[in-house]
C-alpha positions as a printed Julia matrix, in Angstrom:
302×3 Matrix{Float64}:
  -6.94  -17.89   -0.34
  -5.47  -16.58   -3.61
  -3.36  -13.46   -4.06
  -6.25  -11.3    -5.31
  -8.42  -12.15   -2.32
  -5.58  -11.7     0.15
  -4.81   -8.26   -1.27
  -8.48   -7.29   -1.05
  -8.55   -8.37    2.58
  -5.38   -6.32    3.19
  -6.94   -3.24    1.58
 -10.08   -3.61    3.7
  -7.94   -3.92    6.83
  -6.47   -0.52    5.97
  -9.98    0.91    5.48
 -11.12   -0.47    8.84
  -8.0     0.82   10.57
  -8.34    4.35    9.17
 -12.01    4.56   10.13
 -11.14    5.06   13.8
  -8.65    7.98   13.71
 -10.41    9.65   10.78
 -13.66    9.69   12.78
 -11.88   10.95   15.91
 -11.67    7.63   17.78
  -8.61    5.88   19.25
  -6.92    3.47   16.81
  -7.92   -0.19   16.88
  -4.98   -2.42   17.79
  -4.25   -6.15   17.88
  -3.28   -7.11   21.41
  -2.12   -3.54   21.97
   0.79   -3.91   19.52
  -0.22   -3.94   15.87
  -2.89   -1.81   14.22
  -4.88   -3.28   11.34
  -3.63   -0.7     8.85
   0.0    -1.65    9.45
  -0.97   -5.3     9.09
  -2.74   -4.64    5.78
   0.2    -2.68    4.36
   2.59   -5.4     5.54
   0.6    -8.07    3.69
   0.78   -5.94    0.53
   4.55   -5.7     0.74
   5.05   -9.45    1.22
   2.84  -10.27   -1.77
   4.42   -7.52   -3.85
   7.96   -8.78   -3.21
   6.94  -12.29   -4.18
   5.02  -11.41   -7.36
   7.22   -8.68   -8.83
  10.28  -10.87   -8.42
   8.55  -13.42  -10.6
   7.77  -10.67  -13.1
  11.42   -9.63  -13.21
  12.65  -13.16  -13.69
  10.22  -13.83  -16.53
  11.45  -10.83  -18.51
  13.81   -8.22  -17.02
  13.54   -6.05  -20.16
   9.82   -5.36  -19.78
   9.79   -5.4   -15.97
   9.8    -1.66  -15.34
   7.17   -0.92  -18.0
   4.86   -3.49  -16.42
   5.33   -2.02  -12.98
   4.53    1.47  -14.24
   1.41    0.24  -16.03
   0.23   -1.43  -12.85
   0.69    1.58  -10.59
   0.39    4.76  -12.62
  -2.87    4.61  -14.65
  -5.03    3.82  -11.63
  -3.13    6.29   -9.47
  -3.38    9.17  -11.97
  -7.08    8.49  -12.5
  -7.68    8.55   -8.75
  -5.78   11.82   -8.35
  -7.79   13.49  -11.12
 -11.11   12.17   -9.78
 -10.17   13.35   -6.29
  -9.31   16.94   -7.24
 -12.34   17.27   -9.52
 -14.81   16.04   -6.89
 -13.22   18.02   -4.09
 -13.34   21.1    -6.32
 -17.1    21.21   -5.59
 -16.49   21.24   -1.83
 -13.4    23.38   -1.32
 -13.76   26.66    0.54
 -10.79   28.14   -1.33
 -11.29   30.41   -4.35
 -11.0    28.73   -7.74
  -7.93   30.82   -8.61
  -6.17   29.29   -5.62
  -7.6    25.78   -5.73
  -7.09   24.67   -9.34
  -3.38   25.55   -9.75
  -2.66   23.77   -6.48
  -4.87   20.86   -7.59
  -2.87   20.5   -10.82
   0.34   20.47   -8.78
  -1.2    17.88   -6.44
  -1.87   15.55   -9.38
   1.55   16.09  -10.93
   3.61   15.65   -7.77
   1.79   12.54   -6.61
   1.82   10.99  -10.09
   5.62   11.34  -10.01
   5.52    9.43   -6.68
   8.55   10.98   -5.0
   7.63   14.65   -4.49
   4.37   13.56   -2.84
   2.0    16.09   -1.33
  -1.07   15.53    0.81
  -2.9    18.87    0.98
  -5.4    20.74   -1.15
  -6.5    24.3    -0.29
  -9.81   24.66    1.49
 -10.33   20.9     1.87
 -10.7    18.76    5.02
  -9.73   21.55    7.39
 -12.17   20.7    10.19
 -12.02   16.89   10.28
 -10.24   14.96   13.07
  -7.2    14.4    10.79
  -7.06   17.78    9.04
  -5.41   18.8     5.76
  -4.67   15.27    4.55
  -6.4    14.27    1.32
  -4.9    10.81    0.85
  -2.66    9.52    3.59
  -1.67    6.24    1.91
   0.3     7.71   -1.0
   3.63    7.32    0.81
   3.38    3.53    0.48
   3.33    3.72   -3.33
   6.54    5.72   -3.32
   8.2     3.2    -1.0
   6.98    0.23   -3.02
   8.23    1.67   -6.3
  11.61    2.28   -4.65
  11.78   -1.42   -3.83
  10.92   -2.2    -7.47
  13.92   -0.15   -8.58
  16.23   -1.72   -6.01
  15.18   -5.2    -7.1
  15.94   -4.28  -10.71
  19.34   -2.79   -9.82
  20.46   -5.93   -7.99
  18.96   -8.07  -10.79
  16.91  -10.06   -8.29
  19.92  -12.09   -7.15
  19.08  -14.25   -4.19
  22.26  -13.48   -2.23
  21.72   -9.73   -2.55
  18.02  -10.01   -1.76
  18.85  -11.95    1.41
  21.49   -9.4     2.36
  19.07   -6.5     1.93
  16.4    -8.35    3.87
  18.86   -8.96    6.71
  19.92   -5.29    6.78
  16.27   -4.19    6.88
  15.51   -6.7     9.65
  18.44   -5.47   11.71
  17.5    -1.83   11.18
  13.87   -2.54   12.08
  14.83   -4.35   15.31
  17.22   -1.54   16.26
  14.62    1.15   15.55
  11.94   -0.77   17.45
  13.94   -0.87   20.66
  16.16    2.22   20.35
  13.47    4.6    19.06
  10.09    3.6    20.51
   8.81    7.08   19.56
   9.98    6.75   15.96
   6.71    8.16   14.6
   7.29   11.57   16.22
  10.21   12.56   13.97
  10.26   12.57   10.16
  13.74   11.02    9.82
  13.12    8.18   12.27
   9.67    7.62   10.76
  11.14    7.19    7.27
  13.88    4.9     8.59
  11.47    2.72   10.53
   8.89    2.34    7.78
  11.56    1.74    5.15
  13.23   -0.94    7.26
  10.03   -2.7     8.29
   8.49   -2.82    4.84
  11.83   -3.56    3.18
  12.13   -6.6     5.42
   8.72   -7.82    4.23
   9.27   -7.04    0.54
  12.67   -8.73    0.32
  11.48  -11.68    2.41
   8.71  -12.25   -0.14
  11.26  -11.88   -2.93
  13.64  -14.36   -1.28
  10.89  -16.92   -0.84
  10.13  -16.71   -4.56
  13.77  -16.95   -5.62
  14.48  -19.9    -3.32
  11.48  -21.78   -4.77
  10.76  -22.95   -1.24
   7.1   -23.69   -0.61
   5.99  -22.69    2.86
   4.18  -25.68    4.42
   0.73  -25.12    5.85
   1.81  -26.08    9.36
   4.47  -23.34    9.33
   1.9   -20.83    8.1
  -0.3   -21.77   11.06
   2.57  -21.42   13.51
   3.43  -18.03   11.97
  -0.14  -16.79   12.41
  -0.14  -17.86   16.06
   3.25  -16.24   16.79
   2.48  -13.01   14.93
   1.3   -11.15   18.07
   4.66  -12.0    19.67
   7.17  -11.36   16.87
   5.18   -9.08   14.58
   6.29   -8.69   10.94
   8.96  -11.39   11.26
   6.13  -13.95   11.12
   4.25  -12.43    8.21
   6.17  -13.69    5.12
   5.65  -17.37    5.97
   2.13  -16.71    7.28
   0.99  -14.9     4.12
   2.69  -17.08    1.51
   1.96  -20.31    3.36
  -1.77  -19.59    3.21
  -1.75  -18.77   -0.52
  -3.51  -21.07   -2.96
  -3.94  -20.88   -6.75
  -6.75  -18.88   -8.3
  -7.83  -15.38   -9.26
 -10.83  -13.15   -8.75
 -12.78  -11.97  -11.77
 -12.16   -8.38  -10.63
  -9.13   -7.33   -8.61
 -10.54   -4.45   -6.55
  -7.74   -4.23   -4.0
  -5.79   -1.38   -5.59
  -8.9     0.69   -6.21
 -10.07    0.22   -2.63
  -6.64    1.17   -1.36
  -6.11    4.39   -3.34
  -9.67    5.76   -3.08
 -10.59    4.84    0.49
  -8.78    7.62    2.38
 -10.32   10.61    0.55
 -13.74    8.91    0.58
 -13.45    8.38    4.33
 -12.33   11.98    4.83
 -15.4    13.2     2.97
 -17.65   11.03    5.13
 -15.9    12.31    8.24
 -16.46   15.9     7.13
 -20.22   15.25    7.17
 -20.15   13.13   10.32
 -21.12    9.96    8.44
 -17.98    7.88    8.75
 -18.2     4.41   10.27
 -17.07    0.93    9.25
 -20.1     0.25    7.07
 -20.22    3.56    5.21
 -16.46    3.55    4.67
 -16.54    0.18    2.9
 -19.81    0.68    0.99
 -18.89    4.11   -0.36
 -15.43    3.14   -1.61
 -16.51   -0.02   -3.48
 -18.1     1.82   -6.46
 -14.85    3.76   -6.98
 -12.86    0.52   -6.83
 -15.15   -1.2    -9.35
 -14.92    1.7   -11.8
 -11.16    1.91  -11.31
 -10.74   -1.76  -12.19
 -13.03   -1.97  -15.2
 -12.4     1.47  -16.72
  -8.69    1.99  -15.96
  -6.65   -0.79  -14.39
  -7.86   -3.72  -16.5
  -7.41   -1.75  -19.72
  -3.92   -0.62  -18.67
  -2.89   -4.19  -17.92
  -3.81   -5.16  -21.47
  -1.1    -2.77  -22.64
   1.6    -4.68  -20.8
   4.22   -6.03  -23.22
   4.43   -9.76  -23.62
   7.28  -11.58  -21.94
  10.22  -11.95  -24.28
  12.08  -15.28  -24.4
């Protein structure tokens, strides 16, 4: 399984996971411990740590520009498409909706001052007043990009950060089992867990150590027992060379939540409709925005 296919699978896991709470059903969990959405996001962070570290090492001077071109064009396009389409369905007056919609696009395009609400939209669905609940992951991922650049992708520092994140995640897991109930503990937990995965992927790239297939198999089997600690070797050990002709994973990921919310608003959300309805957006995002933006990436300098 190549990186493109693995990321697509991860994005679809998030779509499947969100289908249940967004349609008013209990979340689907793996052996009562791990939900599929968390698994999908975790796979993204492992792959991201591995690949962007390679990008930094090939050319540190163009690294940040490449990262921005990968995230921002598709994100901005999705934000604009979202507010325009939802403008036909909002119950708020135009004088209230459009200024707030412009602010929604601006804040989320800047990543850090993220906002999730639009006036008069998704007020009666099972998860109300949330337009796109996955945007927080882009902010966290870009933070890891910056940290990797600041430490110059040095293996010793990457390992140290990974160890700190692992320790913080273990502490939060046992000391704060209700971490999701408070904003501070939620940020700490998600930062530690996903930082562990990102820097583990980065360390595996920097060490040039190839995860053997047998270890990948053992990691998959032990995942229900040790959770994200098993994922870096499981994900990277299963990777094989190759690419898909169209990388739809990012488009699926950033469009799925608002599409699913719209389906939920009309009582039409299930696993099949969620996947079918988001695929056209992902295809258009790849061919009309993402692929063109990637052609603007500067060439690696010697």
